Backbone as CSV, one residue per row, in Angstrom:
resi,resn,N_x,N_y,N_z,CA_x,CA_y,CA_z,C_x,C_y,C_z
1,MET,0.749,-1.112,-0.283,-0.073,-0.017,0.153,0.933,0.994,-0.275
2,VAL,2.339,1.504,0.680,2.785,2.238,0.689,3.233,2.709,-0.580
3,ARG,3.772,1.954,-1.250,4.235,1.443,-2.763,3.612,2.306,-3.610
4,GLN,1.844,1.715,-3.395,1.046,2.549,-4.329,0.490,4.057,-3.700
5,LYS,1.130,4.149,-2.809,0.832,5.882,-2.533,-0.003,6.091,-1.830
6,CYS,-0.649,4.689,-1.152,-2.133,4.809,-0.423,-1.824,5.607,0.945
7,GLU,-2.661,6.679,1.431,-2.997,7.387,2.483,-3.253,6.652,3.340
8,CYS,-4.085,5.815,3.524,-4.551,4.803,5.097,-5.054,4.007,4.538
9,CYS,-5.526,3.235,5.410,-6.272,1.717,5.219,-7.101,1.760,6.544
10,ILE,-8.342,0.976,5.827,-9.428,1.118,6.843,-9.657,-0.232,6.666
11,LEU,-9.637,-1.282,8.038,-10.481,-2.379,7.911,-11.238,-2.760,8.868
12,GLU,-11.978,-3.774,9.045,-13.019,-4.372,10.351,-12.456,-5.469,10.624
13,VAL,-12.769,-5.482,12.197,-11.948,-6.753,12.758,-13.172,-7.249,13.892
14,LEU,-13.629,-8.435,14.084,-14.430,-8.892,14.568,-14.170,-8.475,16.323
15,SER,-14.895,-7.974,17.251,-14.395,-7.629,18.655,-13.497,-8.486,19.273
16,SER,-14.275,-10.194,18.726,-13.714,-11.064,19.789,-12.358,-11.684,19.252
17,ASN,-11.910,-10.981,18.109,-10.559,-11.570,17.463,-9.552,-10.722,18.284
18,GLU,-9.437,-10.985,19.586,-8.113,-10.142,20.151,-6.905,-10.170,19.467
19,ARG,-6.462,-11.668,18.884,-4.958,-11.701,18.469,-5.169,-10.673,17.229
20,ALA,-6.021,-10.870,16.765,-5.778,-9.994,15.157,-5.713,-8.432,15.729
21,ILE,-6.427,-8.084,16.513,-6.597,-6.579,17.053,-5.567,-6.407,17.443
22,LYS,-4.490,-7.203,18.328,-3.493,-6.738,18.658,-2.257,-6.783,17.600
23,PHE,-2.119,-7.670,16.716,-1.213,-7.477,15.758,-1.468,-6.347,14.932
24,TYR,-2.834,-5.652,14.593,-2.650,-4.280,14.176,-2.374,-3.446,14.954
25,ILE,-2.605,-3.388,16.103,-2.305,-2.279,16.977,-0.542,-2.248,17.052
26,SER,0.204,-3.997,16.991,1.302,-3.351,17.257,1.815,-2.914,15.818
27,HIS,1.612,-3.228,14.865,1.719,-2.287,13.246,1.438,-1.188,13.426
28,GLY,0.884,-0.249,14.472,0.864,1.313,14.206,-1.213,1.550,13.587
29,SER,-2.065,0.324,13.792,-3.332,1.118,13.561,-3.664,1.443,14.815
30,THR,-4.952,2.106,14.614,-5.832,2.203,16.105,-7.351,1.908,15.868
31,ILE,-7.861,2.103,16.911,-9.449,1.364,16.792,-10.291,2.844,17.057
32,PHE,-11.186,2.158,16.000,-12.443,3.539,16.740,-13.783,2.686,16.264
33,GLU,-14.580,3.170,16.985,-15.686,2.403,17.077,-17.013,2.924,16.310
34,VAL,-17.723,2.349,15.859,-18.560,2.097,14.702,-20.300,2.070,15.427
35,GLU,-20.993,3.162,15.040,-22.115,2.934,15.346,-23.218,3.117,14.128
36,GLU,-23.971,2.284,14.227,-25.104,2.998,13.114,-26.703,2.307,13.832
37,ASN,-27.266,3.802,13.415,-28.725,3.056,13.730,-28.670,3.215,15.226
38,GLY,-27.988,3.992,15.852,-27.865,4.297,17.394,-27.490,2.784,17.811
39,MET,-27.167,2.157,17.168,-26.221,0.653,17.625,-25.301,0.100,17.371
40,ARG,-24.208,-0.179,18.547,-22.614,-0.689,18.140,-22.700,-1.791,17.647
41,LEU,-21.800,-1.689,16.221,-21.770,-2.938,15.449,-20.954,-3.647,16.309
42,LEU,-21.047,-5.285,15.882,-20.025,-6.530,16.620,-18.748,-6.142,16.025
43,CYS,-18.347,-5.140,14.988,-16.736,-5.211,15.038,-16.473,-3.738,15.034
44,ASP,-14.847,-3.860,15.235,-14.353,-2.398,15.527,-13.365,-2.051,13.941
45,LYS,-13.764,-0.886,13.528,-12.736,-0.689,12.373,-11.627,0.090,13.404
46,MET,-10.608,-0.120,12.439,-9.288,0.009,12.586,-8.703,0.984,11.377
47,THR,-7.605,2.170,11.736,-7.344,2.654,10.534,-5.683,2.632,10.459
48,LYS,-4.937,2.907,9.689,-3.181,3.158,9.837,-3.342,4.044,8.756
49,ASP,-2.298,5.182,8.985,-2.142,6.431,7.902,-0.912,6.187,7.712
50,PHE,-0.469,6.158,6.762,0.850,5.933,5.957,1.172,7.146,5.417
51,ARG,0.876,8.332,6.420,1.192,9.862,5.413,2.477,9.846,6.884
């Protein structure tokens, strides 16, 4: 993604997938919660900024 000049990456991870969440956080991603129609979704979105 860096070579293709992407500015960021957004992915979804199930909240129960603690191993994946720890992996992405250790590589610089951050979690932000998602709410839709007043309900919290069962997954967390994570983003990594390449700028």
